[in-house]
Structures are given as structure tokens and as C-alpha cells.
MIDO-417728 format. One record per residue (C-alpha): residue in one letter; x, y, z; residue number from 0. Coordinates in steps of 0.02 Angstrom, whole numbers, plus 50000, padded with zeros to 5 digits. Layout:
# MIDO-417728
<pt code="A" px="X" py="Y" pz="Z" pos="NUM"/>
...
//
This chain:
# MIDO-417728
<pt code="X" px="49970" py="49689" pz="47834" pos="0"/>
<pt code="X" px="49996" py="49501" pz="47896" pos="1"/>
<pt code="X" px="50173" py="49549" pz="47951" pos="2"/>
<pt code="X" px="50107" py="49694" pz="48063" pos="3"/>
<pt code="X" px="49979" py="49584" pz="48142" pos="4"/>
<pt code="X" px="50104" py="49455" pz="48173" pos="5"/>
<pt code="X" px="50227" py="49583" pz="48250" pos="6"/>
<pt code="X" px="50087" py="49648" pz="48363" pos="7"/>
<pt code="X" px="50055" py="49466" pz="48422" pos="8"/>
<pt code="X" px="50226" py="49437" pz="48451" pos="9"/>
<pt code="X" px="50248" py="49599" pz="48554" pos="10"/>
<pt code="X" px="50093" py="49562" pz="48665" pos="11"/>
<pt code="X" px="50155" py="49385" pz="48689" pos="12"/>
<pt code="X" px="50315" py="49433" pz="48750" pos="13"/>
<pt code="X" px="50246" py="49567" pz="48862" pos="14"/>
<pt code="X" px="50125" py="49434" pz="48933" pos="15"/>
<pt code="X" px="50281" py="49316" pz="48969" pos="16"/>
<pt code="X" px="50370" py="49454" pz="49053" pos="17"/>
<pt code="X" px="50220" py="49499" pz="49168" pos="18"/>
<pt code="X" px="50215" py="49311" pz="49216" pos="19"/>
<pt code="X" px="50404" py="49303" pz="49264" pos="20"/>
<pt code="X" px="50390" py="49466" pz="49367" pos="21"/>
<pt code="X" px="50236" py="49389" pz="49455" pos="22"/>
<pt code="X" px="50325" py="49226" pz="49488" pos="23"/>
<pt code="X" px="50466" py="49326" pz="49567" pos="24"/>
<pt code="X" px="50358" py="49437" pz="49665" pos="25"/>
<pt code="X" px="50236" py="49305" pz="49736" pos="26"/>
<pt code="X" px="50349" py="49219" pz="49862" pos="27"/>
<pt code="X" px="50401" py="49386" pz="49929" pos="28"/>
<pt code="X" px="50238" py="49458" pz="49948" pos="29"/>
<pt code="X" px="50147" py="49303" pz="50021" pos="30"/>
<pt code="X" px="50204" py="49348" pz="50190" pos="31"/>
<pt code="X" px="50181" py="49541" pz="50188" pos="32"/>
<pt code="X" px="50044" py="49526" pz="50314" pos="33"/>
<pt code="X" px="50149" py="49425" pz="50442" pos="34"/>
<pt code="X" px="50302" py="49540" pz="50426" pos="35"/>
<pt code="X" px="50303" py="49648" pz="50584" pos="36"/>
<pt code="X" px="50481" py="49705" pz="50617" pos="37"/>
<pt code="X" px="50604" py="49827" pz="50543" pos="38"/>
<pt code="X" px="50730" py="49678" pz="50506" pos="39"/>
<pt code="X" px="50588" py="49584" pz="50427" pos="40"/>
<pt code="X" px="50531" py="49731" pz="50309" pos="41"/>
<pt code="X" px="50718" py="49771" pz="50273" pos="42"/>
<pt code="X" px="50745" py="49593" pz="50206" pos="43"/>
<pt code="X" px="50587" py="49612" pz="50105" pos="44"/>
<pt code="X" px="50635" py="49783" pz="50041" pos="45"/>
<pt code="X" px="50805" py="49717" pz="49984" pos="46"/>
<pt code="X" px="50729" py="49579" pz="49889" pos="47"/>
<pt code="X" px="50605" py="49686" pz="49798" pos="48"/>
<pt code="X" px="50747" py="49805" pz="49757" pos="49"/>
<pt code="X" px="50825" py="49665" pz="49658" pos="50"/>
<pt code="X" px="50670" py="49634" pz="49565" pos="51"/>
<pt code="X" px="50640" py="49804" pz="49530" pos="52"/>
<pt code="X" px="50816" py="49818" pz="49466" pos="53"/>
<pt code="X" px="50783" py="49679" pz="49343" pos="54"/>
<pt code="X" px="50623" py="49751" pz="49270" pos="55"/>
<pt code="X" px="50649" py="49947" pz="49296" pos="56"/>
<pt code="X" px="50498" py="49996" pz="49193" pos="57"/>
<pt code="X" px="50364" py="49878" pz="49264" pos="58"/>
<pt code="X" px="50240" py="49954" pz="49402" pos="59"/>
<pt code="X" px="50220" py="49798" pz="49511" pos="60"/>
<pt code="X" px="50409" py="49785" pz="49581" pos="61"/>
<pt code="X" px="50400" py="49982" pz="49607" pos="62"/>
<pt code="X" px="50230" py="49966" pz="49689" pos="63"/>
<pt code="X" px="50284" py="49828" pz="49819" pos="64"/>
<pt code="X" px="50455" py="49914" pz="49850" pos="65"/>
<pt code="X" px="50376" py="50080" pz="49889" pos="66"/>
<pt code="X" px="50254" py="49987" pz="50014" pos="67"/>
<pt code="X" px="50407" py="49896" pz="50089" pos="68"/>
<pt code="X" px="50485" py="50070" pz="50117" pos="69"/>
<pt code="X" px="50337" py="50151" pz="50202" pos="70"/>
<pt code="X" px="50319" py="50002" pz="50319" pos="71"/>
<pt code="X" px="50503" py="50016" pz="50366" pos="72"/>
<pt code="X" px="50478" py="50200" pz="50400" pos="73"/>
<pt code="X" px="50348" py="50157" pz="50540" pos="74"/>
<pt code="X" px="50463" py="50047" pz="50631" pos="75"/>
<pt code="X" px="50628" py="50165" pz="50594" pos="76"/>
<pt code="X" px="50655" py="50269" pz="50754" pos="77"/>
<pt code="X" px="50769" py="50403" pz="50670" pos="78"/>
<pt code="X" px="50671" py="50546" pz="50583" pos="79"/>
<pt code="X" px="50794" py="50578" pz="50449" pos="80"/>
<pt code="X" px="50796" py="50387" pz="50405" pos="81"/>
<pt code="X" px="50610" py="50375" pz="50404" pos="82"/>
<pt code="X" px="50599" py="50525" pz="50283" pos="83"/>
<pt code="X" px="50736" py="50442" pz="50168" pos="84"/>
<pt code="X" px="50635" py="50288" pz="50169" pos="85"/>
<pt code="X" px="50472" py="50385" pz="50123" pos="86"/>
<pt code="X" px="50567" py="50477" pz="49994" pos="87"/>
<pt code="X" px="50618" py="50306" pz="49912" pos="88"/>
<pt code="X" px="50436" py="50261" pz="49899" pos="89"/>
<pt code="X" px="50386" py="50425" pz="49830" pos="90"/>
<pt code="X" px="50523" py="50415" pz="49697" pos="91"/>
<pt code="X" px="50430" py="50256" pz="49631" pos="92"/>
<pt code="X" px="50269" py="50350" pz="49585" pos="93"/>
<pt code="X" px="50325" py="50387" pz="49411" pos="94"/>
<pt code="X" px="50326" py="50200" pz="49372" pos="95"/>
<pt code="X" px="50174" py="50151" pz="49487" pos="96"/>
<pt code="X" px="50067" py="50275" pz="49385" pos="97"/>
<pt code="X" px="50074" py="50141" pz="49249" pos="98"/>
<pt code="X" px="49967" py="50030" pz="49364" pos="99"/>
<pt code="X" px="49799" py="50003" pz="49263" pos="100"/>
<pt code="X" px="49712" py="50004" pz="49434" pos="101"/>
<pt code="X" px="49701" py="50186" pz="49456" pos="102"/>
<pt code="X" px="49631" py="50175" pz="49628" pos="103"/>
<pt code="X" px="49779" py="50098" pz="49693" pos="104"/>
<pt code="X" px="49890" py="50251" pz="49629" pos="105"/>
<pt code="X" px="49786" py="50357" pz="49748" pos="106"/>
<pt code="X" px="49806" py="50220" pz="49887" pos="107"/>
<pt code="X" px="49996" py="50229" pz="49866" pos="108"/>
<pt code="X" px="49994" py="50420" pz="49871" pos="109"/>
<pt code="X" px="49887" py="50421" pz="50028" pos="110"/>
<pt code="X" px="50012" py="50298" pz="50113" pos="111"/>
<pt code="X" px="50156" py="50403" pz="50068" pos="112"/>
<pt code="X" px="50068" py="50555" pz="50148" pos="113"/>
<pt code="X" px="50016" py="50463" pz="50301" pos="114"/>
<pt code="X" px="50197" py="50404" pz="50323" pos="115"/>
<pt code="X" px="50250" py="50583" pz="50309" pos="116"/>
<pt code="X" px="50134" py="50620" pz="50450" pos="117"/>
<pt code="X" px="50192" py="50470" pz="50559" pos="118"/>
<pt code="X" px="50370" py="50528" pz="50549" pos="119"/>
<pt code="X" px="50319" py="50701" pz="50627" pos="120"/>
<pt code="X" px="50138" py="50711" pz="50665" pos="121"/>
<pt code="X" px="50142" py="50868" pz="50764" pos="122"/>
<pt code="X" px="50216" py="50970" pz="50619" pos="123"/>
<pt code="X" px="50152" py="50882" pz="50467" pos="124"/>
<pt code="X" px="49973" py="50827" pz="50502" pos="125"/>
<pt code="X" px="49891" py="50984" pz="50432" pos="126"/>
<pt code="X" px="49980" py="50974" pz="50262" pos="127"/>
<pt code="X" px="49999" py="50795" pz="50228" pos="128"/>
<pt code="X" px="49826" py="50756" pz="50309" pos="129"/>
<pt code="X" px="49741" py="50849" pz="50164" pos="130"/>
<pt code="X" px="49835" py="50755" pz="50035" pos="131"/>
<pt code="X" px="49794" py="50593" pz="50128" pos="132"/>
<pt code="X" px="49617" py="50626" pz="50131" pos="133"/>
<pt code="X" px="49604" py="50691" pz="49947" pos="134"/>
<pt code="X" px="49688" py="50540" pz="49886" pos="135"/>
<pt code="X" px="49565" py="50415" pz="49978" pos="136"/>
<pt code="X" px="49414" py="50521" pz="49916" pos="137"/>
<pt code="X" px="49492" py="50490" pz="49736" pos="138"/>
<pt code="X" px="49515" py="50314" pz="49758" pos="139"/>
<pt code="X" px="49337" py="50293" pz="49825" pos="140"/>
<pt code="X" px="49268" py="50382" pz="49664" pos="141"/>
<pt code="X" px="49359" py="50262" pz="49566" pos="142"/>
<pt code="X" px="49321" py="50100" pz="49663" pos="143"/>
<pt code="X" px="49223" py="50108" pz="49827" pos="144"/>
<pt code="X" px="49258" py="49908" pz="49850" pos="145"/>
<pt code="X" px="49452" py="49943" pz="49880" pos="146"/>
<pt code="X" px="49469" py="49890" pz="50061" pos="147"/>
<pt code="X" px="49628" py="49997" pz="50078" pos="148"/>
<pt code="X" px="49522" py="50158" pz="50084" pos="149"/>
<pt code="X" px="49433" py="50106" pz="50242" pos="150"/>
<pt code="X" px="49582" py="50016" pz="50315" pos="151"/>
<pt code="X" px="49694" py="50174" pz="50303" pos="152"/>
<pt code="X" px="49563" py="50285" pz="50358" pos="153"/>
<pt code="X" px="49519" py="50172" pz="50513" pos="154"/>
<pt code="X" px="49710" py="50174" pz="50555" pos="155"/>
<pt code="X" px="49716" py="50367" pz="50536" pos="156"/>
<pt code="X" px="49556" py="50380" pz="50642" pos="157"/>
<pt code="X" px="49617" py="50262" pz="50775" pos="158"/>
<pt code="X" px="49774" py="50364" pz="50810" pos="159"/>
<pt code="X" px="49682" py="50547" pz="50796" pos="160"/>
<pt code="X" px="49627" py="50607" pz="50968" pos="161"/>
<pt code="X" px="49446" py="50589" pz="51016" pos="162"/>
<pt code="X" px="49425" py="50783" pz="51025" pos="163"/>
<pt code="X" px="49463" py="50793" pz="50841" pos="164"/>
<pt code="X" px="49343" py="50649" pz="50785" pos="165"/>
<pt code="X" px="49470" py="50498" pz="50810" pos="166"/>
<pt code="X" px="49487" py="50352" pz="50943" pos="167"/>
<pt code="X" px="49441" py="50175" pz="50940" pos="168"/>
<pt code="X" px="49252" py="50193" pz="50934" pos="169"/>
<pt code="X" px="49264" py="50300" pz="50773" pos="170"/>
<pt code="X" px="49388" py="50200" pz="50692" pos="171"/>
<pt code="X" px="49286" py="50043" pz="50713" pos="172"/>
<pt code="X" px="49165" py="50092" pz="50579" pos="173"/>
<pt code="X" px="49301" py="50102" pz="50455" pos="174"/>
<pt code="X" px="49381" py="49931" pz="50496" pos="175"/>
<pt code="X" px="49206" py="49860" pz="50493" pos="176"/>
<pt code="X" px="49181" py="49923" pz="50308" pos="177"/>
<pt code="X" px="49363" py="49867" pz="50269" pos="178"/>
<pt code="X" px="49327" py="49679" pz="50328" pos="179"/>
<pt code="X" px="49171" py="49684" pz="50226" pos="180"/>
<pt code="X" px="49271" py="49728" pz="50071" pos="181"/>
<pt code="X" px="49414" py="49609" pz="50106" pos="182"/>
<pt code="X" px="49282" py="49462" pz="50128" pos="183"/>
<pt code="X" px="49249" py="49503" pz="49941" pos="184"/>
<pt code="X" px="49424" py="49454" pz="49885" pos="185"/>
<pt code="X" px="49470" py="49278" pz="49860" pos="186"/>
<pt code="X" px="49635" py="49300" pz="49769" pos="187"/>
<pt code="X" px="49829" py="49359" pz="49809" pos="188"/>
<pt code="X" px="49871" py="49400" pz="49640" pos="189"/>
<pt code="X" px="50009" py="49525" pz="49638" pos="190"/>
<pt code="X" px="49952" py="49622" pz="49490" pos="191"/>
<pt code="X" px="49785" py="49649" pz="49584" pos="192"/>
<pt code="X" px="49859" py="49710" pz="49756" pos="193"/>
<pt code="X" px="49698" py="49737" pz="49851" pos="194"/>
<pt code="X" px="49727" py="49587" pz="49963" pos="195"/>
<pt code="X" px="49865" py="49664" pz="50076" pos="196"/>
<pt code="X" px="49822" py="49726" pz="50242" pos="197"/>
<pt code="X" px="49689" py="49589" pz="50290" pos="198"/>
<pt code="X" px="49792" py="49543" pz="50445" pos="199"/>
<pt code="X" px="49821" py="49723" pz="50492" pos="200"/>
<pt code="X" px="49633" py="49751" pz="50492" pos="201"/>
<pt code="X" px="49609" py="49601" pz="50613" pos="202"/>
<pt code="X" px="49762" py="49674" pz="50719" pos="203"/>
<pt code="X" px="49667" py="49836" pz="50743" pos="204"/>
<pt code="X" px="49500" py="49746" pz="50784" pos="205"/>
<pt code="X" px="49594" py="49677" pz="50938" pos="206"/>
<pt code="X" px="49670" py="49848" pz="50982" pos="207"/>
<pt code="X" px="49494" py="49926" pz="50971" pos="208"/>
<pt code="X" px="49421" py="49787" pz="51085" pos="209"/>
<pt code="X" px="49560" py="49832" pz="51223" pos="210"/>
<pt code="X" px="49525" py="50020" pz="51210" pos="211"/>
<pt code="X" px="49333" py="50005" pz="51221" pos="212"/>
<pt code="X" px="49335" py="49873" pz="51358" pos="213"/>
<pt code="X" px="49455" py="49975" pz="51478" pos="214"/>
//
């Protein structure tokens, strides 16, 4: 019995040490996520994250952030085929991301993937992937209504939706206001609790909304 207990303690210690090492490698890469705003910048991040992912192939954290970087690149990439390939790369990580203990963030990632599919070809994809996007945000909210990504992503989607379909700056502002409230509750930047990303994006859209409303 004593030997079993020692083995369990050792396994737990090794796992904790591995988690710490992964976090140390990810932290400097993720620290500037919210200030990265070019295809080249996201490509550099993605390459770095791919290396970490290769070192720790079974861990959810490198897979999560690598998928996020691929999605961000897809928004800057002008070629449809390459956009889709990048989103495919993100979607391929879901099997590992589903090991994330923060279940709401699994749904957030699925919503982001759906949104990136729409962004690549809005006219032909909004109906199919819009439903997937909304369903996953609803699931995330049921698990954790304080997750700011729910309101950030819904705000971005609403901002780019035509006014005749319930979109536009005025309607989007409600979601960004809610996102800001939720971001203000967060005082950490831990990579194993990825709720922090997107704060600067939220602030950026407040500026865009002001421009639209003051035209």
C-alpha cells in the first residue's frame, strides 16, 4: 500500500513539474498576443507554438494556443484555400484541447473555429457555421457566464452583421460592454486559465463603435 501511495505521489509531482515547464515556455509567447496585429506577427507566434506543441504533444495548452494562432492568421490571410487550411489546422487540435479542464473554453474554441469558417467565406457559410457558433457560445455560457470570450465573440459577430439582421455597432456595443465587465474581474495572465486574451481586442472595438455611431 505504501509503495502504491509513493508511486501516485511521484506521478503527480512529475505531472505538476511538466505543467510548470510548459507554462514557462508558453508565457513569453502568449504575453504579446493582444498586441499582435499582422499576418507576419501571428505566423511567428504560430511557429513558436508549433515547437512547444511538438515537445508536449499530449498537453492541451500548446494545442489551444496553436489553434488560436492559426485562427488569427486566417483573418489576415487573403487566399481562401490558405484560410481554410489554417482553420483546418486549428480544428485538428480539438482532440487535445478537449482535455482542458475549463470546459467552457473548449466550446469557445469551437465557436472561434466556426466563426473563422464564416470569415473565410461569409456569403456561403454564415447559415451553417452561424448556428454552430451560437450553439457553442450558449454552451459556454451555461458552464461559465463570467467567461468574457462569450461576449467578445458575440460582439465581434454582431458588429459585422448587417443592421437589417440585427447587427451593427449599436447592437454590438451591448456585448462589448458585458465583455469589459467580465475582463475587469480578471487579474491574472496564467496560460492555464486562458480567459485573459482578447482584452485589447475589446478596447479596439469600442473605438470602432464610436467611429460608427458618430458618423
